[in-house]
FIRO-58942 format. One line per 4 residues: number of its first residue (from 1); for each residue z, y, x of C-alpha. Coordinates in Angstrom, 1 decimal. Layout:
<fidos>
NUM = Z:Y:X  ...
</fidos>
This chain:
<fidos>
1 = -29.4:26.5:-60.8  -30.3:27.3:-64.4  -27.1:25.7:-65.7  -25.0:27.7:-63.2
5 = -26.6:31.0:-64.4  -26.1:29.9:-68.0  -22.4:29.2:-67.5  -21.9:32.5:-65.7
9 = -23.7:34.5:-68.5  -21.8:32.7:-71.3  -18.5:33.2:-69.4  -19.3:36.9:-69.0
13 = -20.0:37.3:-72.7  -16.6:35.6:-73.7  -14.7:37.5:-70.9  -16.1:40.9:-72.0
17 = -15.0:40.1:-75.6  -11.4:39.2:-74.5  -11.3:42.1:-72.1  -11.8:44.4:-75.2
21 = -8.7:43.0:-76.8  -6.8:43.1:-73.5  -7.5:46.7:-72.5  -6.8:48.1:-76.0
25 = -3.6:46.1:-76.3  -2.5:47.5:-72.9  -3.4:51.1:-74.0  -1.6:50.6:-77.3
29 = 1.6:49.5:-75.5  1.4:45.9:-76.8  2.8:43.3:-74.5  0.1:41.0:-73.2
33 = 1.5:37.6:-72.0  -1.7:36.1:-70.7  -5.4:37.0:-70.1  -7.4:33.8:-69.6
37 = -11.0:33.2:-68.6  -12.0:29.7:-69.8  -10.0:27.1:-71.8  -8.2:23.9:-71.0
41 = -6.2:23.1:-67.8  -5.4:25.9:-65.4  -7.3:26.1:-62.2  -5.7:29.4:-60.9
45 = -3.1:31.7:-62.2  -1.5:34.9:-60.9  1.1:37.0:-62.6  1.0:40.7:-62.2
49 = 3.7:42.6:-64.0  4.3:41.1:-67.4  0.9:39.5:-67.7  -0.4:36.2:-66.3
53 = -4.1:36.1:-65.4  -5.6:32.6:-65.6  -8.8:30.9:-64.7  -9.2:27.6:-66.7
57 = -11.4:24.6:-66.3  -13.7:24.8:-69.4  -16.0:27.9:-69.3  -16.5:27.9:-73.0
61 = -14.0:30.5:-74.1  -11.0:32.5:-73.2  -8.2:34.4:-74.8  -5.8:37.3:-74.7
65 = -2.3:36.1:-75.7  -0.1:38.9:-77.0  3.6:38.8:-77.8  4.4:38.3:-81.5
69 = 0.8:37.8:-82.4  1.4:34.9:-84.8  5.1:35.1:-85.5  8.0:37.6:-85.8
73 = 9.5:38.8:-82.6  12.5:41.0:-81.6  10.3:42.5:-78.9  9.5:46.1:-79.9
77 = 6.2:45.8:-78.0  5.1:42.8:-80.0  1.7:42.8:-81.7  3.1:42.9:-85.3
81 = 5.5:45.7:-84.4  2.6:48.0:-83.4  1.3:50.5:-85.9  -1.4:49.1:-88.2
85 = -4.2:51.3:-86.9  -3.4:50.2:-83.3  -3.6:46.5:-84.3  -6.9:47.1:-86.1
89 = -8.4:48.7:-83.0  -7.2:45.8:-80.8  -8.8:43.3:-83.2  -12.1:45.2:-83.4
93 = -12.2:45.9:-79.7  -13.5:42.4:-78.8  -16.6:42.6:-80.9  -17.1:46.2:-79.9
97 = -17.3:45.2:-76.2  -19.9:42.5:-77.1  -22.0:45.2:-78.9  -21.7:47.5:-75.9
101 = -22.7:44.7:-73.5  -25.6:43.8:-75.8  -26.9:47.4:-75.8  -26.6:47.7:-72.1
105 = -28.6:44.4:-71.6  -31.3:45.7:-74.0  -31.5:48.9:-72.0  -32.2:46.8:-68.9
109 = -34.8:44.8:-70.8  -36.6:47.8:-72.2  -36.6:49.4:-68.7  -38.5:46.4:-67.5
113 = -41.3:47.0:-70.0  -44.4:48.9:-69.0  -44.1:51.0:-72.2  -41.7:51.0:-75.2
117 = -43.1:49.4:-78.4  -42.7:51.1:-81.8  -43.4:50.1:-85.4  -46.2:52.6:-85.8
121 = -49.7:51.2:-86.3  -52.1:52.2:-83.5  -55.2:50.6:-85.0  -56.8:47.5:-86.6
125 = -58.8:44.7:-85.3  -62.5:45.4:-85.6  -65.6:46.5:-83.8  -67.6:49.7:-83.6
129 = -71.2:49.6:-84.9  -74.2:51.3:-83.4  -74.1:54.0:-86.1  -70.5:54.9:-85.2
133 = -68.9:53.2:-88.1  -66.3:50.4:-87.7  -66.4:47.0:-89.2  -62.8:45.8:-89.6
137 = -61.7:42.2:-89.4  -58.2:43.3:-90.5  -57.4:42.4:-94.1  -54.3:44.6:-93.8
141 = -56.6:47.6:-93.4  -58.6:46.6:-96.5  -55.2:46.2:-98.3  -54.3:49.8:-97.8
145 = -52.6:50.2:-94.4  -53.8:53.0:-92.2  -53.6:54.2:-88.6  -50.3:56.0:-87.9
149 = -48.4:54.1:-90.6  -44.8:53.3:-89.6  -43.4:50.1:-91.0  -40.1:50.6:-93.0
153 = -39.9:47.3:-95.0  -41.9:44.1:-95.4  -41.0:42.0:-98.4  -37.7:43.9:-98.7
157 = -36.7:43.2:-95.1  -35.9:46.3:-93.1  -38.0:46.8:-90.1  -36.3:48.2:-87.0
161 = -38.6:47.1:-84.2  -41.5:44.9:-83.3  -39.1:42.0:-83.2  -38.6:42.1:-87.0
165 = -42.4:42.1:-87.5  -42.8:39.1:-85.3  -40.0:37.3:-86.9  -41.4:37.8:-90.4
169 = -44.9:36.7:-89.5  -43.5:33.6:-87.7  -41.3:32.4:-90.6  -43.1:33.6:-93.8
173 = -45.0:31.3:-96.1  -46.3:34.1:-98.3  -50.0:34.9:-98.5  -49.4:38.5:-99.6
177 = -46.6:41.0:-98.9  -45.0:44.0:-100.4  -44.9:46.7:-97.6  -43.2:50.1:-97.4
181 = -44.5:52.5:-94.7  -44.0:56.0:-93.7  -47.2:58.0:-93.8  -47.4:61.8:-93.1
185 = -43.6:62.0:-93.6  -43.7:60.2:-97.0  -42.8:56.7:-98.0  -45.7:54.7:-99.4
189 = -45.3:51.4:-101.2  -48.1:48.9:-101.0  -48.3:45.6:-102.8  -50.3:42.5:-102.2
193 = -51.0:43.3:-98.6  -52.7:40.6:-96.6  -52.3:40.3:-92.8  -55.2:38.3:-91.4
197 = -57.9:38.7:-88.8  -61.0:37.3:-90.6  -62.9:36.9:-87.3  -60.3:35.7:-84.8
201 = -57.6:34.4:-87.1  -53.9:35.2:-86.9  -51.6:37.5:-88.9  -51.3:40.3:-86.3
205 = -54.5:42.0:-87.3  -53.3:45.4:-86.1  -51.9:47.0:-82.9  -48.7:48.9:-82.3
209 = -48.2:52.3:-80.6  -46.5:52.0:-77.3  -44.8:55.1:-75.8  -44.1:56.1:-72.2
213 = -40.6:55.4:-70.9  -38.1:58.2:-70.6  -34.3:58.3:-71.3  -34.8:59.2:-75.0
217 = -37.5:56.5:-75.7  -35.6:53.8:-73.7  -32.3:54.5:-75.6  -34.1:54.6:-79.0
221 = -36.1:51.5:-78.2  -32.9:49.7:-77.1  -31.2:50.8:-80.3  -34.1:49.5:-82.4
225 = -34.0:46.1:-80.7  -30.2:46.1:-81.1  -30.5:46.7:-84.9  -33.2:44.0:-85.1
229 = -31.1:41.4:-83.3  -28.1:42.2:-85.5  -30.3:41.9:-88.5  -31.7:38.5:-87.3
233 = -28.1:37.2:-86.7  -27.3:38.3:-90.3  -30.3:36.4:-91.7  -29.3:33.3:-89.7
237 = -25.7:33.5:-91.0  -27.1:33.9:-94.6  -29.3:30.8:-94.1  -26.3:28.8:-92.8
241 = -23.9:29.9:-95.6  -26.6:29.3:-98.3  -27.3:25.8:-97.0  -30.9:26.6:-96.0
245 = -30.1:25.8:-92.4  -30.2:22.1:-91.6  -26.9:20.7:-90.3  -28.8:19.4:-87.2
249 = -29.7:23.0:-86.3  -26.0:24.0:-85.9  -25.3:24.6:-82.3  -22.1:25.1:-80.2
253 = -21.3:26.2:-76.6  -23.1:23.3:-75.0  -26.3:24.2:-76.9  -25.9:27.9:-76.1
257 = -25.5:27.1:-72.4  -28.5:24.7:-72.6  -30.7:27.4:-74.3  -29.7:30.0:-71.7
261 = -30.5:27.5:-68.9  -33.9:26.8:-70.4  -34.6:30.5:-70.7  -33.6:31.1:-67.1
265 = -36.4:28.8:-66.1  -39.1:30.2:-68.3  -41.7:32.7:-67.1  -44.1:32.7:-64.2
269 = -42.4:35.4:-62.1  -38.8:36.3:-61.3  -39.3:39.5:-63.4  -40.3:37.3:-66.4
273 = -37.2:35.1:-66.0  -34.9:38.1:-65.7  -36.5:39.7:-68.8  -36.0:36.5:-70.8
277 = -32.4:36.2:-69.7  -31.6:39.7:-70.7  -33.2:39.1:-74.1  -31.3:35.9:-74.7
281 = -27.9:37.2:-73.3  -28.2:40.3:-75.6  -28.9:38.2:-78.6  -26.0:35.8:-77.9
285 = -23.4:38.6:-77.2  -24.5:40.4:-80.4  -24.2:37.1:-82.3  -20.7:36.6:-80.9
289 = -19.6:40.1:-81.9  -20.9:39.8:-85.5  -19.5:36.2:-85.9  -16.0:37.3:-84.8
293 = -15.9:40.0:-87.4  -16.5:37.6:-90.3  -13.5:37.4:-92.6  -12.8:33.8:-91.6
297 = -9.2:32.8:-90.9  -8.6:32.3:-87.2  -11.2:34.8:-86.2  -10.7:38.5:-85.5
301 = -12.3:39.3:-88.9  -9.8:37.1:-90.6  -6.9:38.9:-88.9  -8.5:42.2:-89.9
305 = -8.6:41.1:-93.5  -4.9:40.7:-93.4  -4.6:44.2:-91.9  -6.6:45.5:-94.9
309 = -4.4:43.6:-97.3  -1.4:45.2:-95.6  -3.0:48.6:-95.9  -3.4:48.1:-99.7
313 = 0.0:46.4:-100.3  1.7:48.9:-97.9  3.6:45.9:-96.5  2.5:43.0:-94.3
317 = 2.0:39.5:-95.4  4.8:37.2:-94.1  3.9:36.1:-90.6  4.5:32.4:-91.5
321 = 2.1:32.6:-94.5  -0.6:34.3:-92.4  0.0:31.8:-89.7  -0.7:28.9:-92.0
325 = -3.9:30.5:-93.1  -5.1:31.1:-89.6  -4.0:27.6:-88.6  -6.1:26.1:-91.4
329 = -9.1:28.3:-90.3  -8.8:27.3:-86.7  -8.7:23.6:-87.7  -11.9:24.2:-89.7
333 = -13.6:26.0:-86.9  -12.5:23.4:-84.4  -14.1:20.7:-86.7  -17.3:22.7:-86.9
337 = -17.2:23.1:-83.1  -16.9:19.4:-82.6  -19.8:18.8:-85.0  -21.9:21.4:-83.2
341 = -21.1:20.0:-79.8  -22.1:16.6:-81.1  -25.5:18.0:-82.2  -25.9:19.7:-78.8
345 = -25.3:16.4:-76.9  -27.6:14.5:-79.2  -30.4:17.1:-78.6  -29.8:16.8:-74.8
349 = -30.1:13.1:-74.9  -33.1:12.9:-77.2  -34.8:15.9:-75.7  -34.5:18.0:-78.8
353 = -35.9:15.4:-81.2
</fidos>
């Protein structure tokens, strides 16, 4: 059952992306030849008007094929015949739909919370003495943090939500941290801050303020989580491009489906499982949106790069030249996909070892 749910969610993420291209192409007057859900051999196909709608065997992708997308065409409604701003909107639309879907999923996730978390400190670990004084076990308090401080940065990393704080504490190897907080409307910079509960252990030696749910706090909380997830995706891409990510950690569609499937089975109650699924689906769709905007040939971002070149040169790059670049990019991406799928299969066989 988990695999079925995972395939449906992954298929939804890809379909939403391609639907963004499709609807904007239609609204821009560009001829759409085929809108496909899935890749590989056709299972079903129905033609309505000028567009064929297909369901294909492999639920690991999809596409929106437009007339004249990769070559010259005499059709006045071809992609390359459209005005530059229309083409750019069509290219950006896929990622935009991923971001919209991610935000909606996060709204659903936040609505499931009892209260909405913030980055404001509510208090520090400690105990009240008989004389009314408090003995703190929190080294962060002794380092200068105070009640009501709102985290802005930790070690130069922007803090949008509690997700960023948890990520930093789970990955850092530093003993002390440089922290920027907002206190009484002013930014305060603190150096050599230690996060440690001297009695119970652990780095989370403080508590966070949680606010009641209402339309404003839910939307703001969802937006904060959205920014955090986008930030985490950016950090992951930076690690991958800098070589800090081990090659065995690279994952493809099989790994994504497997992760979603495992997430669908986590949690003691149905509500816990739904919450985890919303979290994971939001993270993946935001990841897909950001990745597709990278200026890599064969991706939407690569095509956008050629649009910007055309904007500067005031004339388009020859379609055959652009086509060669995208073909090389697709070959590279296909190779990475094969390698990532190999990693996924090895992890499934070895149980992640």
